[in-house]
N, C-alpha and C positions, 0 to 999 in steps of 0.2 A: 487704464487699469496697469497695476504693477505685476510683473511676472518674475519669477526666479528661473523658469524654464520655458522655452518655447520650442516645439517640434513643428517643423515647417514642412508644408507640401506633401504630407504622407497620405497614402491610401488608408482612410479610416474604416476600420472594420470594428464597429463599436460594442459588439458582444451581444447585441439584441437580436440578430438574425436579419436586419433590414439591409438593403443594398449598400455596399461600401461607397465612399465619396472622398474626393480629395479636400482636405482642409488642414488648418494649423490646430495645434492644441497648446493652450496656455495653462501653465501650472503656477500656483503660488503656494510655497511651503509644500504641503503634503496633499493638496487637492488640485483637481482640475478646475479651473475656473472659466475657461473659454474654449469652445469648439467651433471654429469658424475661420474668418480671415483676420490675422493680426498684422496690421500695417506698421506698428511701432513696438518692437519688443523691448524697447528700453534697455535695461541693464541685464536683462535675462541671458542665461546660457542658451544659446541657439543650436538646434540639431537640425540638419537638413535631411529629411527623410523622403526626398524625391525617388520615386521608383519603388519604395518599400512599403510594406503594410505596417500599421500602427494598430495594435489590438490591446485589449485589457491583458493583464498578467494572468496566466492559467492557474487554475485551482485543482490541487490534487486531494482527493477526499479519502483515500485509504493508503497511508503510509505508516511506517515504523521508524520515523526518524528520531523518536524519543531518546535512545542512547546516543546516537551520533551526534545530536545537537549539543550533548555535554562536552564534546571536544571539537566540534566543528560547527559554529553558529551559522554557516552558510547553507548547511544541508546539501552540500555538493553532491552530484552535479545538478540539482534541481533547477537553480537559477539559470544555468547555461542553457537549459531547454525552455526558458520563458516561464518557469513555474514561480509564482510570487506568494503563494498561499498554500500550506500543507496542512492537512488534518492527520493528527498522530494520536496515538493512544488506542488504536483499534484492536479488535479481537479479545476484548476483555482485559488487556494488559496495559498498564501505564506504570510509570516509575514513581507515583505517589497516589495517595497517601501511603507512608511506609513507617512502621514503628522502628525505633532504634534496634539494629541487629537483624532485622528482616531483610535487609537489602540483599544479602547472599541468596536467599530464596527466590526473590524477584528476579534476580540475575540468572539463575538456573531455569526459570520459567521462560524467559526470554531466549535462552540458549536453545532449549528443546524445541520451542514452538515457532521461534522466528529465525533460528539458525544464526544467532549472532553470538560470536565466540566470547566465552567468559573472560578471556584475557583482556578484552577491550574494555569490559566493565571494570575489571580490577585496576586497569591503568587510569581510566578517565571518569568513571561514574562514581562520584564520592558519597552518594547517599547523605549529604550533608543537611538534609531537610527531613521533616516529618509530615507536615501538612501539604496539601496540594498547592496552596498559595505560597509557601515557602519555596517549594520546587519551582514554580513560575518565576519567582523573584530571582532564582539562581540563573534561570535561562534567559532572562530579559537582557542582561548585559551583553552588548555587541551582537545582538541578534540580527541576522541579515535578511532572512524571509520572514513573512507573516506566518504565525502559527495559530492553528486552532487546536488547542490541547484537550484531549478527551479523557475522561476518568474511566479506568478499567474496572468492570464489575467484579472480577475475580480479585483484584488488589484491594478494592473496597471491602469486600466480604472478609478477607483476611485481616485487615485492620481491625474490624469490629469483632470478629468471632475466633480469630486465632486458629489453631489446627481444627476447630469444629467447622470451620468454613467448608472443609472438604469432607464432611461427615454427615451432616444433617440440614435440614431446612432451618431457617431462622425464626427466632421468637418474634412476637410483635415488638417487643423493645429493641431487639437488634435491628430489625428492619427500620424502625423509627430513627435509631442512630445512623444506620447507612444513609437514610434520607437527609438527615441533618448535615452529614458530612458531605453529601453530594451538593447540598444547596450552598454550603460554605465554599466548596471548590468552584462552583459556577460564579458565585459572588466574587472570588478572587481572580476570575478570568478564564475558568473553564468553559469548554465549548459544547460538551455533550457527555454521553455515557456510551460505552461499548460492552457488548455481550458476546457469547459464543456458544454455539452447539457443536462446532466442529472440533475444537481443540480438546479432546476428552480427558487427557491426562497429564500430569505434570512430570518433573523430572524423576520422581520416584514411582511413576505409573499409577499415581492416585488420581481420581477423578478431579478435574479442574473445578474450582469453587463456583464459577458461573453455571456450570451444568447441574449443580446440585439444587440451585434455587427454584423455588415453587412460582406459580403464577401470581400470587399475591404480592411476593417480594418484587418480581420484575414490574408489575403494574404500579406498585407503589413507588418504585424509583423512577419509572418513566413519568409518573405524574409530578413528582418532585422536580424532575428536569424541567418540564413544561412550566410549572408554576413559578420556577427561576427564571424563566424568560428565554430558555434555550430549547432546540427542537431536535439536534442531531442524536439519533438513536441507532447504533450499528450493531449488526450481529453477523456471524459467519456460520453458514450452514455445512452439513456433511458434504464433503467434497465429491462424492461419488454416488452413493445410494440414493436413486430417485424417489423411492417411497419414504425414506426418512427425510429427505429434503422437502417434500410437500408437507409432511406432518410438521416439521419445524417451521416452515414458512406459515402455515395456518396458525400455529400458536403465536408467532411473532406478530402476525397480523392482529391477533386478538389484543396483544399488548398495545400495539399502535392505536387500535379503536378505542380502547379504554382510556388512553392517557392524551390523545391528541398530538403526540410527538410525530416527527417525520422520520420514518425508518428507512434504512438502507442495509442491504445484505449482500455478502460476498458468496458467490457471484453466479451470474448466468453466462456460460461460456459454450461455444461450439467445440465440443470435444469428440474424438473418434470413438471413445468408450462410452458416451452418453447412450442411454437406453433410446430407442426410437421414439421421437416425438417428446423427449424430455424437456427441451427448451420451451416448445409450445405449451406442454402442461403447466410448466412454471409461469409462463407469461399469462396463461389463462387463470390461474390461481391469483396472480397479481391483479388482473383486471377484476376478478371477483371481489377481492378485498377492497380495491379501490372504489368499486361500485357501492360498497357498503360504508364507504367514508374513509377508509384508512389512507394516510399519505404514506405510501410505501412504494420504494423502488428497488430494483435489482442493479447491482453494479456489473459493469464489464470492463474489459480492457481493450485497447486498439491493437496491441501487439500480439504476434503469436506467442503461446506460452512456452517458450523454450526453457528448458532446465537441464542442469548437468550436475553430476555427482562424481566424486572419487571417494572410495571407502576409507581413505586416510583421514577425511575430514567428516564432520558430523553433517547429517542432513535429515530434515524433518520427514522425508519419505520413509526413513527406516526407524521412525519412532512410533509407528502405527501399532505395534503389539510389544508386549512386555519383554518377550525374548530378544527382540531387536534392540529395544530401548536399553536393556541391561547391558548389552554388548556394545553398543555405539556410544555410551557415556563413558566407557573405559578409555584409558590411555592407550595409544596406538600399539604398543608392544602386547599388552594384555588383550586387546581387541584382535590382534592377528592370532595370537594363540587360541582364542575361543572359536574364531571363524575357521581356523585350521582343523577343527574337530569335526569330521564328516558325520559322526554319529547324529549331530544336532541338525544338519542341513535339511532332512525332511520337515523337522518342525519350523525351520525359518521359512521354508517353501510354503508350507500349509498357513503360516501366519499371515502371509501376503495374500493368499487365496481367500482366506477368511475375511480380509479387510476390502478387497476389491471385487470378490464374487468370481463370476466367469470371464471377467475381462483380462486379457493377457496384457497387463499394464506394463510389467517390467520388460516383456518381450518387445515392446515398442522402442526401448532405448537402443542406441546405436553406439558401437565402440568408436570413439573419435581419435583417442591417443593411446599408444602402448609403448612402454620402454624397452620391452624385450624383443628380440628378434623372433622368437617363437609365436609371439601374439601379434606381429605385424600383418600376417595374412588375414587376420579378423577384422582389421581396422576398415570401417566402412560399412560393416554388417551389423544388422540388429542383433539383440541378444537371442530373440526368436530364431533367426537364421544360424547363429553360432551353436545354440542348443540343439538344433536339429542336426547340424554336421557332427556334433560331439555325442549325440544320442543321450542327451541329459536334460534336465530341467532348465528353465531360464535362470532360476536362482543359483543352481550348481554352476551353470556356464559363467555367470557373473562372478561367483566367489573363486572359481578355478583361474579364470583370467586375472582378477585382482590380486589373489595371493601370489601368483607367479610373476606379477608386475610390481611387487613391493607396494601394493595398495594405491599405485599412482595411475592406474588405468582410468581414463575419462569416459564416461557414458553420458550421452546426451539424447534428449527426446526433442526433436525440433519440429516446428510446425503445427503443434496443436493450436487450436483456435485460429487457424491461418487461412480458412476458406474466405476469400475476399467477399463475395456475394452474401454469404451466411452471416459473417461477422458485421458487414456493413448494415445488414437489415436489423441485427441486435442493437448496434450503436445508435441507430436512428428511431428506435422504438420509443414512444412517449413515456413508457413505465421503466426505462432503463436509464441510468446515469453513467457517465463515463468515469470510471475510477478503477479501484482494485489493483493499483500498480504494485503495491506491496514494497515500494521503494523503501530502502533503509534496512530491509530484512532480507535474509538468504542471499547475503552479498557474495558468499563464496560459490554460489550456484548459478546465479544470473543477474544481469543488471536491470533492476526495476525501473529506473528513470529513464525517461525517453518516449513516453507514450504521446506526449503533445506533438512533438516533432515528428513522430512516426505518423500521427494522424494526418499532419498537413502534407507530408510527402506522399504517403502510400494511398490513402483514401481521397485526397483532394487532388493532388497534382498527377499522380501515376494513374490512378484507376477512375477518377471522376465520379466517385460515389457520393461526395458531398461538395457543394459550393463551399468556398473559403468562409463565407459568412455563417453558414449553418455550422460548420466544424467548429469555429471559434465560439459560437453560441452555446454548443454542448460542453465546452471546456470552461466556460466562464459564467455567464449570467444565469444559465439554467441551474448550475449548482449553487450559486449565490442565493437565487430566489428560493430553492427547495429548503434550504437550511438556514436561512436567515443571516447569511454573511453580509453584514450591513455595509453599504456604500461601496461596495466592490463588485466586480464581475462585468461591469460596463463602463464605456468612457462617456461621461456626461459632467456637466458642471456640478460640483458639490461631491462627486465621488473621489475617493482616494486616487492618487496618481500611481496606480500600479500598471505599468505600460511596458509593451514589448514592441520593439522595432525589428523587423525582420525581412529577409529577402524571400518572397513567395516561389521564386524559381530555384532556389538552392537549399531552402530549410530542410533539415533531415536529421535523423540520429546517426552518429558515426558507428563504426563496428565495435563489437563487444571486446574490451581489453581487460587484461588483469593488471592492477596496479598494486603497489605496496605502500599505502599511505595511512594505515590504520594505526592506532596505538599499540606500541610494542612491535611494529613492523609487519602488522597483519595485512593480508592481501584481500582485494575485492574486486569483482567485475564491475566496469561502469561502461557507459557510452558517452562520448563527447557530443556536443550538437554542431551543426553547421548551419550557416544562414541567419543565425541570430546576432544582430549587430549590437543592440542595446537592451538592457533590461532595467527598469526603474521600479523601485520599491518604495511606496509612500513619497514620490517626487524625487528621490535621490538616486543616482546612477549606481547600480549594484553590480552589473556585469557589462563589461565593454569588450566586444570582439572577442568573447569567450573568456576574458580575465576578469577576475573579481577585484573591484575597486576596494578601497579602504572605508567606504561609507556603509554604515550599518544602520538602517531605518526601520527594521522589521518589528512587527508589534504582535501582541496577542489579539486576535480577532474575535 
């Protein structure tokens, strides 16, 4: 048998969950053709994987790499962490289909909801397409990772209904046209459909289009998706309110039951502000819906939900209410002038209370950096502690510190979703999928990429909560099975050769660093990976010792 690539003597963790074994892997072109002993590799490129693990490439089911892929076809740093397939277009937002002239509105939605700076779009997202198929054709050239591109419900609605998408339910004729466009997108290579309950308002504080849709529209679209041969249907629930989340989950379950789609929602997390028993209630609701026949899963993440903000930059946390949104959408000098008006501080404080209820959400953020000497004594203290020392509200404390620090003060909330036992139990639950990294979004607040390497170090090597076989199964074949990602997610003859060679003793995500590599010199937080030796996408070497090669074999899946 002829091979183009042979990986010798690796510890094969094949993604199925079965015990690992030592073997060779033979690859011809883009497919695995042999798993066993290969005595004669012929003219193949040979990789010695002695002492290393060889696994399937990891799958990320919740990303927002849509804009980044327009200027960076590698979706860096995903590949460095062993990710070979990304699902993007979540939360009801995609970059297509888009009518001529509507691109600026799409940009503003991504800016408000996903914290992606407008400047990056202006520099690198050309909106040179109208249809979803034309958009995919634009992306295919030089694609490094495999991409599962999802159609955003809000964007689809705008394409068909114009401004009315945010004003009323759709007519039968409009629903039929949305279904036609969705089928057309799937035929062109689209992977699924995303909706949202959580992202309630756009850049003008108007209701997001997906949230206006009634059940007949949602069910019709979900059925069109399944009839077109795809299964992935994603939604995002209210991030905090437990009663709303259960109501939204119940409705989403009805859409799944009526259509036969496979649903996934963001997210079930172990958060300090959760109501007692909230995770258990949501898992019980999931179990009830599954018993009725719904293919429905909750997403979770491996890493703690660390997030940071400076008021000099936009942050979705402060888009929760119109008064905050109107201010944070302004240029920095005007933003400073408005926030300096103490007469509006009570209203700013009340808007946060109205959104999060009795939870002292803002008070949990810690002042990490301050530029002025007067604020140095507060570094390391939470906003709750600072507010108590100053005899004011947490909102006032944040504003006083920020305004006196030229808006550069850095506040971080570290360790949410960080209890090892609780998070491990969620990660291993049969109704949970590992996902919700949000990689590609909120890049000025946190590094979304690195869940896979964190899983392998934190839950496998450090705490022993998972065997390496089970951990890799959760990040590969389980996701491929649930959503019909064909011929990927496990190492077996006939499957695509998406492969990761790594050192199980050193694999990890690195520290969070701020780099300046975005269009126009923009900044983003990322984490590099350690212990990942080589990453192959469709049989071609994509990442070698942390460096990207010039081989670009990524495809739409």
